[in-house]
N, CA, C and O of each residue as an XYZ file, in Angstrom:
892
protein
N     132.251     76.121     16.342
C     132.412     74.795     15.762
C     131.412     73.853     16.417
O     131.141     73.975     17.612
N     130.868     72.927     15.663
C     129.869     72.015     16.181
C     130.495     71.052     17.182
O     131.693     70.772     17.146
N     129.651     70.559     18.070
C     130.124     69.636     19.096
C     130.560     68.305     18.485
O     130.028     67.869     17.464
N     131.540     67.669     19.133
C     131.999     66.358     18.707
C     131.142     65.288     19.375
O     130.643     65.502     20.480
N     130.961     64.133     18.718
C     130.189     63.037     19.319
C     131.014     62.319     20.384
O     131.324     61.134     20.262
N     131.357     63.061     21.423
C     132.247     62.589     22.474
C     131.562     62.761     23.826
O     130.916     63.778     24.082
N     131.709     61.760     24.682
C     131.325     61.878     26.083
C     132.588     61.997     26.919
O     133.467     61.138     26.852
N     132.677     63.060     27.705
C     133.766     63.213     28.664
C     133.287     62.686     30.008
O     132.276     63.148     30.537
N     134.008     61.722     30.556
C     133.663     61.110     31.835
C     134.643     61.602     32.901
O     135.857     61.458     32.757
N     134.100     62.182     33.968
C     134.909     62.728     35.059
C     134.521     62.030     36.360
O     133.504     62.390     36.953
N     135.294     61.045     36.827
C     135.035     60.471     38.146
C     135.492     61.448     39.222
O     136.545     62.071     39.088
N     134.708     61.586     40.286
C     135.027     62.610     41.282
C     134.726     62.110     42.684
O     133.622     61.647     42.970
N     135.716     62.209     43.547
C     135.539     61.875     44.962
C     136.165     62.975     45.806
O     137.374     63.198     45.746
N     135.343     63.660     46.593
C     135.810     64.761     47.440
C     136.705     65.728     46.655
O     137.826     66.039     47.057
N     136.176     66.180     45.541
C     136.951     67.019     44.614
C     136.452     68.458     44.576
O     136.613     69.140     43.564
N     135.851     68.925     45.662
C     135.233     70.246     45.645
C     136.206     71.372     45.312
O     135.796     72.391     44.756
N     137.469     71.210     45.636
C     138.445     72.278     45.407
C     138.853     72.418     43.945
O     139.363     73.463     43.541
N     138.632     71.371     43.149
C     139.178     71.351     41.800
C     138.156     71.075     40.699
O     138.412     71.364     39.530
N     137.014     70.524     41.061
C     136.100     69.999     40.047
C     135.646     71.046     39.051
O     135.556     70.753     37.859
N     135.356     72.257     39.501
C     134.884     73.293     38.579
C     135.911     73.575     37.491
O     135.543     73.805     36.339
N     137.203     73.560     37.845
C     138.245     73.775     36.829
C     138.197     72.679     35.767
O     138.329     72.955     34.575
N     138.005     71.429     36.210
C     137.956     70.315     35.259
C     136.753     70.444     34.337
O     136.886     70.313     33.120
N     135.576     70.701     34.910
C     134.372     70.819     34.090
C     134.483     71.984     33.127
O     134.156     71.850     31.947
N     134.943     73.131     33.619
C     135.067     74.305     32.756
C     136.004     74.035     31.583
O     135.766     74.504     30.470
N     137.077     73.273     31.838
C     138.023     72.991     30.753
C     137.400     72.101     29.692
O     137.775     72.182     28.523
N     136.451     71.248     30.082
C     135.747     70.419     29.101
C     134.724     71.240     28.324
O     134.539     71.038     27.124
N     134.069     72.154     29.006
C     133.035     72.972     28.363
C     133.608     73.970     27.361
O     132.924     74.356     26.414
N     134.838     74.386     27.558
C     135.424     75.445     26.734
C     136.405     74.904     25.694
O     137.289     75.634     25.244
N     136.264     73.659     25.315
C     137.112     73.084     24.280
C     136.873     73.776     22.936
O     135.777     74.262     22.661
N     137.912     73.810     22.112
C     137.747     74.367     20.765
C     136.721     73.572     19.973
O     136.000     74.125     19.142
N     136.659     72.273     20.237
C     135.593     71.405     19.714
C     134.934     70.751     20.928
O     135.408     69.717     21.399
N     133.856     71.333     21.440
C     133.270     70.848     22.694
C     132.680     69.455     22.535
O     132.289     69.054     21.439
N     132.622     68.721     23.644
C     131.990     67.401     23.607
C     130.472     67.543     23.607
O     129.925     68.539     24.080
N     129.818     66.543     23.075
C     128.362     66.531     23.082
C     127.816     66.256     24.486
O     126.700     66.657     24.816
N     128.613     65.569     25.305
C     128.116     65.142     26.605
C     129.246     65.157     27.633
O     130.373     64.759     27.336
N     128.933     65.618     28.838
C     129.859     65.567     29.968
C     129.150     64.854     31.110
O     128.041     65.231     31.489
N     129.788     63.824     31.659
C     129.233     63.078     32.777
C     130.191     63.160     33.953
O     131.362     62.800     33.835
N     129.695     63.633     35.083
C     130.447     63.612     36.334
C     129.859     62.502     37.196
O     128.654     62.476     37.445
N     130.701     61.593     37.647
C     130.257     60.516     38.530
C     130.739     60.844     39.939
O     131.929     60.743     40.238
N     129.817     61.231     40.785
C     130.125     61.562     42.174
C     130.215     60.267     42.971
O     129.200     59.639     43.273
N     131.436     59.877     43.306
C     131.689     58.570     43.915
C     131.581     58.647     45.442
O     132.559     58.428     46.158
N     130.380     58.962     45.923
C     130.136     58.961     47.363
C     130.869     60.044     48.118
O     131.263     59.829     49.264
N     131.066     61.207     47.510
C     131.774     62.300     48.182
C     131.004     62.770     49.405
O     129.773     62.753     49.419
N     131.745     63.195     50.449
C     131.094     63.780     51.615
C     131.404     65.266     51.749
O     131.280     65.852     52.824
N     131.812     65.863     50.625
C     131.992     67.311     50.580
C     130.997     67.878     49.567
O     129.935     67.292     49.359
N     131.320     68.997     48.940
C     130.382     69.678     48.042
C     130.522     69.263     46.584
O     130.014     69.954     45.702
N     131.193     68.162     46.312
C     131.418     67.732     44.931
C     130.114     67.612     44.151
O     129.998     68.160     43.055
N     129.140     66.906     44.700
C     127.875     66.710     43.997
C     127.141     68.004     43.743
O     126.567     68.199     42.672
N     127.155     68.900     44.733
C     126.469     70.181     44.572
C     127.132     71.024     43.487
O     126.443     71.633     42.668
N     128.449     71.063     43.475
C     129.170     71.856     42.473
C     128.862     71.352     41.071
O     128.604     72.147     40.167
N     128.888     70.039     40.886
C     128.581     69.479     39.567
C     127.142     69.801     39.175
O     126.866     70.103     38.014
N     126.228     69.737     40.139
C     124.828     69.995     39.842
C     124.524     71.427     39.475
O     123.510     71.700     38.832
N     125.383     72.349     39.871
C     125.151     73.764     39.579
C     125.279     74.084     38.096
O     124.861     75.158     37.663
N     125.841     73.185     37.320
C     125.969     73.414     35.877
C     124.657     73.138     35.142
O     124.530     73.467     33.963
N     123.707     72.552     35.810
C     122.410     72.300     35.182
C     122.473     71.176     34.175
O     123.277     70.253     34.303
N     121.621     71.259     33.174
C     121.455     70.160     32.228
C     122.658     69.960     31.318
O     122.764     68.930     30.652
N     123.558     70.923     31.282
C     124.720     70.802     30.401
C     125.689     69.728     30.894
O     126.511     69.232     30.124
N     125.594     69.368     32.174
C     126.433     68.325     32.760
C     125.524     67.290     33.419
O     124.681     67.635     34.247
N     125.697     66.031     33.051
C     124.964     64.944     33.697
C     125.720     64.519     34.946
O     126.915     64.232     34.885
N     125.030     64.479     36.074
C     125.661     64.098     37.342
C     125.067     62.781     37.816
O     123.853     62.663     37.983
N     125.918     61.802     38.028
C     125.513     60.500     38.550
C     126.068     60.351     39.957
O     127.228     60.676     40.210
N     125.243     59.861     40.869
C     125.667     59.687     42.258
C     125.696     58.199     42.597
O     124.804     57.443     42.211
N     126.734     57.794     43.323
C     126.822     56.410     43.769
C     127.537     56.365     45.117
O     128.217     57.317     45.500
N     127.378     55.250     45.833
C     128.155     55.046     47.048
C     129.632     54.995     46.687
O     129.993     54.709     45.545
N     130.473     55.271     47.659
C     131.910     55.299     47.382
C     132.421     53.891     47.136
O     132.598     53.107     48.068
N     132.654     53.585     45.873
C     133.126     52.252     45.480
C     134.414     52.299     44.667
O     134.864     51.266     44.171
N     135.007     53.467     44.523
C     136.308     53.560     43.878
C     136.264     54.107     42.467
O     135.216     54.138     41.821
N     137.437     54.544     41.999
C     137.515     55.237     40.720
C     137.211     54.306     39.544
O     136.649     54.753     38.544
N     137.569     53.024     39.641
C     137.264     52.101     38.547
C     135.758     51.963     38.372
O     135.254     51.982     37.249
N     135.039     51.823     39.486
C     133.584     51.732     39.421
C     132.983     53.024     38.884
O     132.003     52.993     38.139
N     133.562     54.150     39.258
C     133.047     55.434     38.781
C     133.250     55.580     37.271
O     132.359     56.048     36.562
N     134.415     55.181     36.789
C     134.642     55.251     35.336
C     133.688     54.312     34.604
O     133.121     54.673     33.572
N     133.515     53.117     35.139
C     132.592     52.179     34.505
C     131.173     52.736     34.471
O     130.479     52.603     33.463
N     130.743     53.352     35.550
C     129.393     53.926     35.594
C     129.239     54.997     34.517
O     128.211     55.063     33.842
N     130.251     55.823     34.361
C     130.178     56.876     33.362
C     130.152     56.341     31.948
O     129.366     56.805     31.122
N     131.003     55.369     31.657
C     131.042     54.880     30.273
C     129.806     54.042     29.943
O     129.395     53.983     28.784
N     129.209     53.393     30.952
C     127.947     52.701     30.701
C     126.832     53.679     30.336
O     125.975     53.387     29.501
N     126.864     54.840     30.977
C     125.832     55.852     30.763
C     126.056     56.633     29.473
O     125.117     57.219     28.936
N     127.274     56.648     28.976
C     127.640     57.482     27.827
C     126.783     57.169     26.606
O     126.536     56.007     26.283
N     126.341     58.215     25.941
C     125.492     58.056     24.762
C     126.230     58.340     23.457
O     125.681     58.121     22.377
N     127.461     58.822     23.545
C     128.201     59.191     22.350
C     129.111     58.061     21.880
O     129.407     57.134     22.634
N     129.544     58.147     20.641
C     130.352     57.076     20.040
C     131.776     57.063     20.585
O     132.417     56.013     20.612
N     132.278     58.226     21.021
C     133.658     58.346     21.474
C     133.686     58.746     22.948
O     132.769     59.398     23.449
N     134.763     58.340     23.631
C     134.934     58.619     25.049
C     136.250     59.329     25.296
O     137.260     59.053     24.648
N     136.215     60.248     26.246
C     137.436     60.852     26.772
C     137.297     60.887     28.284
O     136.244     61.255     28.805
N     138.356     60.506     28.990
C     138.341     60.565     30.446
C     139.132     61.783     30.918
O     140.063     62.241     30.256
N     138.734     62.291     32.081
C     139.448     63.392     32.719
C     139.322     63.215     34.222
O     138.218     63.014     34.728
N     140.445     63.287     34.949
C     140.371     63.248     36.404
C     139.864     64.580     36.926
O     140.088     65.626     36.316
N     139.178     64.531     38.060
C     138.477     65.711     38.572
C     139.411     66.816     39.041
O     138.971     67.953     39.213
N     140.684     66.514     39.251
C     141.617     67.548     39.691
C     142.565     67.993     38.578
O     143.538     68.701     38.842
N     142.294     67.589     37.348
C     143.121     67.983     36.213
C     142.371     68.943     35.289
O     141.178     69.190     35.466
N     143.080     69.471     34.317
C     142.527     70.477     33.413
C     142.889     70.105     31.982
O     144.055     69.846     31.683
N     141.902     70.076     31.102
C     142.181     69.884     29.679
C     142.740     71.172     29.079
O     142.262     72.258     29.405
N     143.738     71.070     28.214
C     144.104     72.234     27.412
C     142.979     72.448     26.398
O     142.278     71.494     26.058
N     142.790     73.672     25.910
C     141.591     73.975     25.117
C     141.403     73.139     23.861
O     140.268     72.925     23.435
N     142.476     72.666     23.262
C     142.325     71.916     22.003
C     142.544     70.419     22.187
O     142.831     69.712     21.221
N     142.412     69.935     23.409
C     142.663     68.505     23.637
C     141.778     67.629     22.758
O     142.291     66.793     22.015
N     140.466     67.802     22.828
C     139.567     66.918     22.095
C     139.736     67.071     20.588
O     139.678     66.086     19.852
N     139.942     68.294     20.130
C     140.156     68.506     18.698
C     141.417     67.783     18.234
O     141.422     67.159     17.173
N     142.485     67.867     19.028
C     143.739     67.220     18.670
C     143.575     65.705     18.572
O     144.006     65.094     17.594
N     142.958     65.108     19.572
C     142.804     63.653     19.554
C     141.802     63.207     18.491
O     141.979     62.160     17.869
N     140.772     63.984     18.285
C     139.801     63.667     17.233
C     140.489     63.620     15.873
O     140.293     62.678     15.106
N     141.287     64.628     15.578
C     141.972     64.686     14.285
C     143.007     63.570     14.151
O     143.167     62.991     13.077
N     143.699     63.274     15.234
C     144.708     62.214     15.197
C     144.070     60.862     14.942
O     144.578     60.071     14.147
N     142.956     60.591     15.613
C     142.285     59.310     15.409
C     141.734     59.199     13.990
O     141.711     58.113     13.411
N     141.290     60.328     13.432
C     140.815     60.307     12.050
C     141.945     59.971     11.081
O     141.718     59.330     10.055
N     143.163     60.405     11.407
C     144.314     60.131     10.558
C     144.855     58.716     10.767
O     145.548     58.177      9.904
N     144.535     58.115     11.922
C     145.024     56.774     12.246
C     143.849     55.890     12.655
O     143.763     55.476     13.811
N     142.950     55.600     11.728
C     141.731     54.861     12.086
C     141.997     53.450     12.581
O     141.120     52.826     13.179
N     143.199     52.942     12.338
C     143.527     51.600     12.818
C     143.858     51.589     14.313
O     143.965     50.525     14.921
N     144.017     52.771     14.896
C     144.361     52.890     16.313
C     143.102     52.820     17.173
O     142.109     53.488     16.886
N     143.149     52.010     18.223
C     141.993     51.859     19.103
C     141.904     52.971     20.143
O     140.816     53.452     20.461
N     143.065     53.376     20.671
C     143.061     54.253     21.840
C     144.245     55.201     21.792
O     145.353     54.811     21.422
N     144.006     56.436     22.165
C     145.052     57.457     22.177
C     145.305     57.978     23.593
O     144.377     58.175     24.377
N     146.584     58.195     23.896
C     146.992     58.949     25.069
C     147.572     60.284     24.587
O     147.504     60.609     23.401
N     148.139     61.045     25.517
C     148.781     62.297     25.136
C     149.871     62.658     26.125
O     150.308     61.828     26.921
N     150.298     63.897     26.065
C     151.317     64.410     26.974
C     150.643     65.158     28.129
O     149.529     65.665     27.997
N     151.338     65.212     29.247
C     150.851     65.971     30.393
C     151.886     67.003     30.822
O     153.090     66.808     30.656
N     151.394     68.096     31.371
C     152.258     69.091     32.016
C     151.863     69.127     33.480
O     150.715     69.428     33.809
N     152.812     68.819     34.368
C     152.519     68.734     35.786
C     152.671     70.098     36.464
O     153.531     70.903     36.106
N     151.810     70.327     37.451
C     151.919     71.582     38.187
C     151.417     71.399     39.613
O     150.661     70.477     39.916
N     151.861     72.304     40.477
C     151.358     72.421     41.835
C     150.893     73.861     42.039
O     151.399     74.789     41.407
N     149.933     74.025     42.921
C     149.445     75.382     43.183
C     148.554     75.873     42.064
O     147.753     75.118     41.511
N     148.701     77.152     41.733
C     147.860     77.756     40.702
C     148.175     77.162     39.334
O     149.331     76.872     39.026
N     147.150     76.985     38.526
C     147.334     76.434     37.184
C     148.179     77.376     36.338
O     148.035     78.593     36.454
N     149.054     76.847     35.492
C     149.868     77.699     34.622
C     149.006     78.413     33.595
O     147.919     77.957     33.240
N     149.511     79.531     33.132
C     148.809     80.303     32.117
C     148.937     79.600     30.774
O     150.015     79.133     30.408
N     147.838     79.530     30.048
C     147.847     78.928     28.714
C     147.876     80.014     27.651
O     147.315     81.086     27.874
N     148.511     79.784     26.496
C     149.235     78.550     26.163
C     150.535     78.434     26.942
O     151.094     79.439     27.380
N     151.011     77.222     27.112
C     152.228     76.978     27.859
C     153.427     77.586     27.154
O     153.476     77.652     25.925
N     154.377     78.022     27.937
C     155.630     78.509     27.394
C     156.282     77.407     26.560
O     156.182     76.226     26.892
N     156.939     77.796     25.493
C     157.526     76.814     24.576
C     158.569     75.931     25.256
O     158.866     74.837     24.775
N     159.126     76.403     26.377
C     160.131     75.625     27.084
C     159.537     74.793     28.216
O     160.265     74.077     28.903
N     158.225     74.880     28.417
C     157.587     74.095     29.475
C     157.749     72.609     29.168
O     157.557     72.182     28.030
N     158.101     71.829     30.175
C     158.375     70.411     29.972
C     157.099     69.600     30.124
O     156.414     69.678     31.144
N     156.793     68.834     29.114
C     155.687     67.891     29.171
C     156.240     66.486     29.007
O     157.298     66.290     28.410
N     155.513     65.509     29.541
C     155.964     64.123     29.475
C     154.822     63.242     28.982
O     153.655     63.603     29.134
N     155.149     62.079     28.388
C     154.094     61.159     27.952
C     153.230     60.739     29.136
O     153.735     60.503     30.234
N     151.942     60.649     28.905
C     151.001     60.337     29.983
C     150.123     59.169     29.579
O     149.046     59.356     29.011
N     150.589     57.961     29.875
C     149.792     56.757     29.636
C     148.902     56.534     30.848
O     149.085     55.583     31.607
N     147.946     57.419     31.013
C     147.076     57.432     32.185
C     145.631     57.580     31.727
O     145.388     58.033     30.608
N     144.671     57.210     32.563
C     143.268     57.326     32.165
C     142.863     58.733     31.760
O     142.029     58.911     30.872
N     143.451     59.736     32.407
C     143.037     61.107     32.157
C     143.353     61.647     30.783
O     142.893     62.735     30.438
N     144.130     60.917     29.973
C     144.366     61.349     28.590
C     143.755     60.390     27.567
O     143.972     60.547     26.365
N     142.995     59.403     28.032
C     142.402     58.424     27.104
C     141.386     59.094     26.186
O     140.571     59.912     26.615
N     141.460     58.721     24.907
C     140.452     59.080     23.908
C     140.266     57.846     23.036
O     141.234     57.332     22.476
N     139.037     57.369     22.917
C     138.810     56.145     22.150
C     137.342     56.028     21.756
O     136.493     56.790     22.219
N     137.070     55.075     20.907
C     135.681     54.732     20.620
C     135.100     53.972     21.811
O     135.806     53.228     22.492
N     133.841     54.165     22.045
C     133.210     53.473     23.158
C     133.282     51.963     22.972
O     133.322     51.215     23.949
N     133.297     51.521     21.734
C     133.324     50.082     21.434
C     134.584     49.402     21.945
O     134.605     48.178     22.074
N     135.639     50.161     22.240
C     136.851     49.567     22.808
C     136.518     48.821     24.090
O     137.056     47.742     24.339
N     135.629     49.391     24.912
C     135.293     48.751     26.177
C     134.311     47.606     25.986
O     134.236     46.705     26.822
N     133.562     47.635     24.898
C     132.739     46.478     24.567
C     133.622     45.295     24.195
O     133.310     44.148     24.516
N     134.726     45.582     23.515
C     135.608     44.506     23.042
C     136.545     44.000     24.113
O     136.773     42.795     24.219
N     137.102     44.916     24.923
C     138.144     44.524     25.873
C     137.676     44.527     27.324
O     138.465     44.243     28.225
N     136.410     44.843     27.561
C     135.881     44.767     28.912
C     136.031     46.061     29.693
O     136.703     46.999     29.262
N     135.388     46.087     30.852
C     135.418     47.254     31.727
C     136.559     47.126     32.735
O     137.232     46.098     32.802
N     136.762     48.180     33.511
C     137.757     48.143     34.571
C     137.270     47.213     35.686
O     136.071     47.113     35.943
N     138.205     46.542     36.334
C     137.866     45.591     37.395
C     137.551     46.360     38.671
O     138.427     47.017     39.234
N     136.316     46.283     39.124
C     135.885     47.018     40.313
C     136.209     46.277     41.600
O     135.973     46.804     42.687
N     136.743     45.071     41.502
C     137.026     44.287     42.701
C     138.342     44.678     43.349
O     138.555     44.395     44.528
N     139.222     45.318     42.608
C     140.512     45.701     43.176
C     140.337     46.926     44.053
O     139.421     47.724     43.855
N     141.236     47.064     45.034
C     141.111     48.158     45.993
C     141.491     49.499     45.376
O     140.946     50.536     45.753
N     142.421     49.478     44.434
C     142.910     50.728     43.850
C     142.471     50.815     42.389
O     141.677     50.004     41.912
N     143.001     51.808     41.699
C     142.699     52.026     40.296
C     143.134     50.812     39.477
O     144.285     50.383     39.569
N     142.233     50.262     38.686
C     142.540     49.062     37.902
C     143.057     49.392     36.511
O     143.181     48.484     35.689
N     143.362     50.640     36.210
C     143.723     50.983     34.843
C     144.906     50.168     34.327
O     144.878     49.677     33.199
N     145.946     50.023     35.152
C     147.122     49.292     34.681
C     146.749     47.869     34.304
O     147.122     47.383     33.237
N     146.002     47.198     35.192
C     145.605     45.829     34.902
C     144.765     45.734     33.640
O     144.965     44.841     32.817
N     143.821     46.663     33.491
C     142.975     46.648     32.293
C     143.809     46.869     31.040
O     143.626     46.171     30.042
N     144.720     47.830     31.082
C     145.493     48.185     29.896
C     146.416     47.042     29.485
O     146.518     46.722     28.301
N     147.082     46.431     30.451
C     147.986     45.321     30.136
C     147.216     44.181     29.471
O     147.660     43.636     28.460
N     146.063     43.823     30.038
C     145.271     42.732     29.460
C     144.746     43.102     28.073
O     144.717     42.262     27.173
N     144.333     44.361     27.902
C     143.796     44.781     26.610
C     144.871     44.755     25.526
O     144.624     44.284     24.416
N     146.054     45.256     25.844
C     147.143     45.242     24.860
C     147.530     43.804     24.530
O     147.803     43.472     23.377
N     147.550     42.963     25.545
C     147.873     41.553     25.313
C     146.830     40.877     24.430
O     147.114     39.872     23.779
N     145.622     41.435     24.414
C     144.543     40.870     23.596
C     144.414     41.540     22.240
O     143.524     41.198     21.461
N     145.298     42.495     21.948
C     145.309     43.088     20.620
C     144.988     44.563     20.536
O     144.946     45.109     19.434
N     144.758     45.235     21.661
C     144.487     46.673     21.636
C     145.652     47.428     21.006
O     146.806     47.223     21.382
N     145.349     48.303     20.047
C     146.379     49.156     19.457
C     146.259     50.555     20.048
O     145.153     51.063     20.231
N     147.405     51.180     20.348
C     147.373     52.474     21.019
C     148.522     53.348     20.534
O     149.477     52.873     19.920
N     148.401     54.627     20.824
C     149.433     55.583     20.419
C     149.398     56.751     21.398
O     148.437     56.912     22.149
N     150.442     57.557     21.385
C     150.520     58.754     22.229
C     150.741     59.957     21.319
O     151.747     60.020     20.612
N     149.822     60.901     21.330
C     150.022     62.093     20.512
C     151.102     62.953     21.153
O     151.315     62.894     22.364
N     151.776     63.746     20.342
C     152.935     64.493     20.824
C     152.562     65.768     21.554
O     153.404     66.368     22.222
N     151.315     66.189     21.436
C     150.903     67.451     22.043
C     150.529     67.278     23.513
O     150.083     66.211     23.935
N     150.718     68.340     24.278
C     150.252     68.376     25.659
C     148.729     68.458     25.672
O     148.145     69.337     25.038
N     148.088     67.540     26.396
C     146.628     67.466     26.415
C     146.029     67.880     27.746
O     144.929     68.430     27.793
N     146.750     67.615     28.829
C     146.205     67.982     30.137
C     147.258     68.666     30.995
O     148.461     68.456     30.842
N     146.754     69.494     31.903
C     147.549     70.033     32.997
C     147.239     69.146     34.193
O     146.099     69.102     34.655
N     148.235     68.447     34.690
C     148.018     67.433     35.732
C     148.437     67.989     37.086
O     149.606     68.291     37.327
N     147.455     68.111     37.948
C     147.650     68.784     39.227
C     148.155     67.798     40.294
O     147.588     66.721     40.477
N     149.221     68.185     40.987
C     149.720     67.423     42.113
C     149.444     68.197     43.394
O     149.752     69.385     43.494
N     148.859     67.511     44.371
C     148.493     68.176     45.624
C     148.500     67.158     46.753
O     148.708     65.969     46.514
N     148.276     67.611     47.975
C     148.407     66.746     49.147
C     147.426     65.583     49.119
O     147.730     64.503     49.625
N     146.254     65.796     48.532
C     145.227     64.757     48.547
C     145.445     63.670     47.498
O     144.776     62.638     47.550
N     146.345     63.865     46.562
C     146.553     62.823     45.550
C     147.979     62.296     45.586
O     148.650     62.173     44.561
N     148.418     61.988     46.806
C     149.769     61.469     47.010
C     150.036     60.239     46.158
O     151.174     59.988     45.762
N     148.979     59.464     45.872
C     149.174     58.234     45.087
C     149.745     58.541     43.717
O     150.402     57.685     43.124
N     149.515     59.729     43.200
C     150.071     60.084     41.892
C     151.594     60.090     41.932
O     152.248     59.797     40.932
N     152.152     60.423     43.087
C     153.601     60.458     43.183
C     154.170     59.049     43.342
O     155.363     58.827     43.133
N     153.305     58.094     43.716
C     153.750     56.715     43.883
C     153.575     55.914     42.591
O     154.442     55.119     42.230
N     152.455     56.125     41.897
C     152.177     55.413     40.652
C     151.782     56.445     39.619
O     150.597     56.724     39.434
N     152.762     57.011     38.947
C     152.476     58.046     37.974
C     152.740     57.540     36.568
O     152.918     56.341     36.357
N     152.764     58.458     35.602
C     152.934     58.062     34.215
C     154.216     57.273     33.961
O     154.237     56.382     33.112
N     155.296     57.600     34.701
C     156.548     56.882     34.517
C     156.401     55.419     34.933
O     156.922     54.522     34.270
N     155.693     55.190     36.030
C     155.491     53.810     36.481
C     154.664     53.034     35.473
O     154.948     51.866     35.204
N     153.640     53.671     34.911
C     152.851     53.014     33.879
C     153.751     52.592     32.723
O     153.630     51.478     32.211
N     154.641     53.470     32.318
C     155.517     53.178     31.190
C     156.364     51.943     31.466
O     156.490     51.070     30.607
N     156.950     51.866     32.669
C     157.790     50.717     33.002
C     156.982     49.427     33.027
O     157.454     48.394     32.552
N     155.775     49.472     33.574
C     154.957     48.268     33.643
C     154.537     47.800     32.253
O     154.544     46.603     31.965
N     154.174     48.738     31.404
C     153.772     48.369     30.050
C     154.961     47.802     29.283
O     154.811     46.840     28.529
N     156.142     48.391     29.470
C     157.332     47.862     28.806
C     157.598     46.427     29.242
O     157.930     45.576     28.417
N     157.455     46.159     30.524
C     157.675     44.799     31.015
C     156.679     43.833     30.395
O     157.028     42.705     30.050
N     155.430     44.284     30.254
C     154.412     43.436     29.638
C     154.757     43.137     28.188
O     154.623     42.001     27.735
N     155.201     44.159     27.459
C     155.558     43.962     26.062
C     156.763     43.038     25.921
O     156.825     42.233     24.992
N     157.724     43.152     26.846
C     158.883     42.252     26.820
C     158.440     40.805     27.007
O     158.926     39.908     26.319
N     157.508     40.580     27.947
C     157.030     39.222     28.166
C     156.299     38.694     26.926
O     156.391     37.515     26.583
N     155.585     39.585     26.277
C     154.836     39.167     25.080
C     155.788     38.766     23.957
O     155.535     37.799     23.238
N     156.889     39.515     23.807
C     157.871     39.191     22.762
C     158.542     37.845     23.070
O     158.847     37.071     22.163
N     158.767     37.580     24.358
C     159.416     36.330     24.740
C     158.550     35.112     24.368
O     159.074     34.033     24.090
N     157.229     35.297     24.368
C     156.344     34.183     24.039
C     156.236     33.943     22.548
O     155.833     32.863     22.116
N     156.597     34.946     21.757
C     156.455     34.842     20.305
C     157.621     34.089     19.694
O     157.668     33.906     18.478
């Protein structure tokens, strides 16, 4: 199948243990992306070297360590394709992720941005396809975003001044300004939990859901 006009952006910081799995999952999509960009955010391990070993098929950008928001912004600025998909460097796309979101957006052209479901795991990645009883949950997180690049032209980039990931702040402001979004019912990523990403256990998809609900409640109160 021909490549989709999609750029996959993978921000990476000290991700040598997992990055190859993330890149390989993007390369082996049922509908592969036209472009993959890895933004090496000042890693002091082998992250940059691992990304570079893929050659011209993967664009590698290097920057000083300035945080994941800056890394995502760098990738989307560099992106040459009309559509964007984000993936965290320690996660894995299921093989039909891009095809699923591409088809869904085609069916719902009024939607600006799509999320999906995640299946969480520790240790070795689960065998695909997932067992029918495997539990997946909604994932309103950057790693399942699929949208037109113009969304960021309209609603702005992530705020690089904050110390942590600015996704929540960006999303709340964008929705308040009219961003339309949806969550596809299919599992799109395998989301890895490990010792180095403890923050995921503190601010995960469930926390995003509660914060967005609170924002929507405030918006209804003003109407």
